[in-house]
N, C-alpha and C positions, 0 to 999 in steps of 0.2 A: 238525665243525670241523677245519680243517686248519691246522697250524702250520708256518710257513715258517721256515727257519733265518735268523738275522740275520747281518749282516756283522760285528757287534761280538763279539769273543771275551772281552772284559773281564767280570769278575763284576758290574759295575754296570749293564751293559746288560741289558735285558729282551728276552724273545723276543716278537715281534709275532704277534698272532693275527688271522687274516683269516677272516671268516665270510661265507659265500656266502648271498645272499638269494634265496629262491625267487620265482618269478613270482606265486604266490598271495599271498605276504606283501607283495609290491610292490603288487599290485592292492588288497589290503585297506587298506594304508597310504594309497594314493592315493584310494580310495573314502572313507575317513574324512576326509582333508584336503578333498576336494570337498564332503562333507556339511557340514563346519565352515564352509567358504567360502560355501556357499549360505545357511546360517543367518545368517551375518554380513551377507551382501548383502541378504537379505530384511529383516533388522532395520534396516539402513541405509535401504532403500527405504521402509519403514514410517515411519521418522523423517522422511525427506525429504518423503514424501507428506503427513504430518501437518503439517509446517512449511509446505508449499505451500498446504494447505487453510487454515491459520490466516492466512497472508499474503493469500490471496484474500479471506477473510472480512473482514480489516481494511481492505483496499482497497475492498471493497464498502461497508462502513460509512462510510468517509471520503467516498466518492463520494456516498452518500445525504445525508450531512451537508452537503456542499458544495452539492448541488442544493437542499437545503432553505434554505441560507443565501444562496447566490448564483444559484440556478437560475432558469429561465425564469418560473416562477410567482411567485417572490419578486421577480424583476426586474419582472414585469408589475405586481405589487402596488405596488412602489416607484414605478414610473412613474405608475401610477394615482393614488397618493397625492400625488406631486409635481404632477401635472396638476390635481388637485382643490385643492391649496393655491394654485396659481397662479390658478385660476378664482376662488377665494375672495378673494385679494388684488385681482384685477381688479374683482370685483363690489363689494368694499368701497370701492375707489378711485372707481369709477363712481358709487356711491351718494353718496359724499362730494361729488363734483363736481355731481351733480344737486341735492343739498341746498344747496350753496353757490350754485348758479345760481338756485334758487328763492327764496332769501332776499334781500329788497330791502335795499339800503344807502341810507338817506336817501331812500327812495321810488323809487330806481332799481333795475332788475332787471339783475343781472350776466349777461353772456354766458359760456357755458362756455369754459374755457381751451382753446386749440388742442391737438390731439393731439400735435403735434411741438414740444416745448419743448426 
């Protein structure tokens, strides 16, 4: 260590000490800092990767549930059900018309009602 004289001559002034750092000490310090930075980066990447995987999993589950709820097969099933309900209503209405037409009123046979009322 080399001590340099200070400009202050008063008794309250302290002498400054300057220490020269060697290249090997600098390399060791930088290597340690780099290792710490790598470790921190790897941990951050692992957390980010884990979070991304969890987000992807949640998105997949939501998409599956939406397909099950609103997807083409449920849509097809809903359309099929609506179509069958319509056919049932039409068949019931047609059966009621046929029954009414076949029932005589005071000996007369009623004609079916026109389709456009």
